[in-house]
N, C-alpha and C positions, 0 to 999 in steps of 0.2 A: 519670819522664815524659820521653819522648824526642820532644817536639814539634819538628817541623822548622819553622824560621822561614825563609820565603822572601822574598827581596827582590822588589819590584815588577818587572815585566818591563822590560827595558832598551828604551828608546825608540830607534828608528832615527833616522838623521840627516835624516829627512824634515820635521822641524820646523825652522822657520827662526828666525833671530835678527833683530835690527834690520838693515835694509838700509843700512849706513853710507854707502856712496857716494851713495845717493839722498838720505839725510838731509843730508849735507854740501852736495850740489848744491841741495837745497831751501833751505837757509839762505842760500847764495850768491844763489840766484834771488830770494828774498824781499828781500835787501839791494839787488840791482839794480833790482827792481820799485819799491821805496820810493824809490830815487834817481830812477827814471823818472817817478814821480808828482811828486816835488819839481821835477824839470826841466820837466815839462809845465806845472806851475803858474807857473814863472818865464817860460816862453814865452808863456803866456796873459796874463801881466802886462806883456808887452813887454820883459822882461829877457832877457839872454843866459844860457844854461846854462853857458857856459864850456867846452863840449866841442867847440866848432867848431875844427877843425884847419885846414881850408881851405874853399874854396867848395863842394867836393864831399863833404867829410867834415865833417858838422855834424849835431848832434842837433836844433837849433832848427828847421830846415826840415822834418825828418821829423815830429817831435812836434807842430809847429804846423800841419801839413797836415790836410786833411779826413780823412786816413787815421789820424791820431793818436788818434782817438776811435772808439768803437763804441757806437751808441745814446746818444751824448752823453757817454759815460764814457771818460776817458783809458785807453788800453790798459794802462798800468802797473797799474791796479786788477785787470784780468783776469789779468795776470801774477802779481800777489800771490795771487790765489785759486788759480791753477794751481799755483804753487810750494807753497802751503799744503797742497794735495791731495797733491802729491808727498811732502811731509814726513809727512803723516798715513799714507799708504800704506807709507812706510818704517818707521814705528813700529808701526802697527796690525797689520802682517802678522807681527809677532813671535809665535811659538808656533802659527801656523797652518800648514796644509799648504804645503810648499815650492813645489809646482807651481802651486797656486792663487794664492799670494802673488806668484810671479814673473809669472804671466799678468796679474794685476791691475796690477802695476807696468809691464808691457809695454804694456798698453792705455792707461794714463794717459800714458806716455812717447810713444806713437805719436800720440795726440791733440795733445800739445804740439809734436811735431815737424812735424805737418801744418800747424798754425797758424804755426809759425816759418818754414817754407818759404814759405807764402803771404805773410807779412809781409816776408820777405826779398825776394821777387819784387816786391812793391809798392814797397819802398824803393829797390831798385836799377834796376828797369825802368820804373816809372811815375813816381815822384818823382825818380828819377835822382840820389839822394843816399845817402851812407853815414852811418848813425847809430851811433857807437861804443857807446852804451848798448844799442841794439837788437841790435847784433852780439854783445855780451856775453850777452844773453838767448838769442839763437839758438844760440850756442856751447854754453851750459849745457844747452839743450834737446837738442842733438845728442849731447852727452856722456851725458846722462841716458838717452837712447834706446839708446846703445851699451851702457851698463851694464845696462839692462833686457833687451836681447837676450842678452847674455852670461849674465845670471842665469837667464833663461828656458831657454837651451840647457843650462846646468848642471843646472837642476832637471829637465829632461826626461831627462838621463842618469842622475840619481840616483834619481828616482822610478820605481818599476816600473810598467809599463803594465798595466792590467787588461783 
């Protein structure tokens, strides 16, 4: 018997693995969001967050403003949800089509960046204060978007167009 055993076809590199940069950013974003929630609670209790560096660089004024909540919920909770979604898309995209996964991460990152730009504008031009906690979140959001764009561009080059 001369039966030929053939190996399964080799999969091309269009399948993706964990999106490690997004996962790391998600974990950092979750940590910053939890800190923002804690800080917001301190501000509401009349206590200082300890992140006030000067009159113009202070979390207390920003978190304690009317802009520190959305529908009565501190913004840190929305950040927590957003970064959890970033983490889920980083993990759940493993094994899926590279271009679809990259596009999904780009969409999520774009939404986060739009909100970060809006909140940055409110902080700097309406409240006229700088919040270090908020800046950390905005920076993470920008870096997440940059990685998402790079991943999307890489996927577009690798994935053949139909």
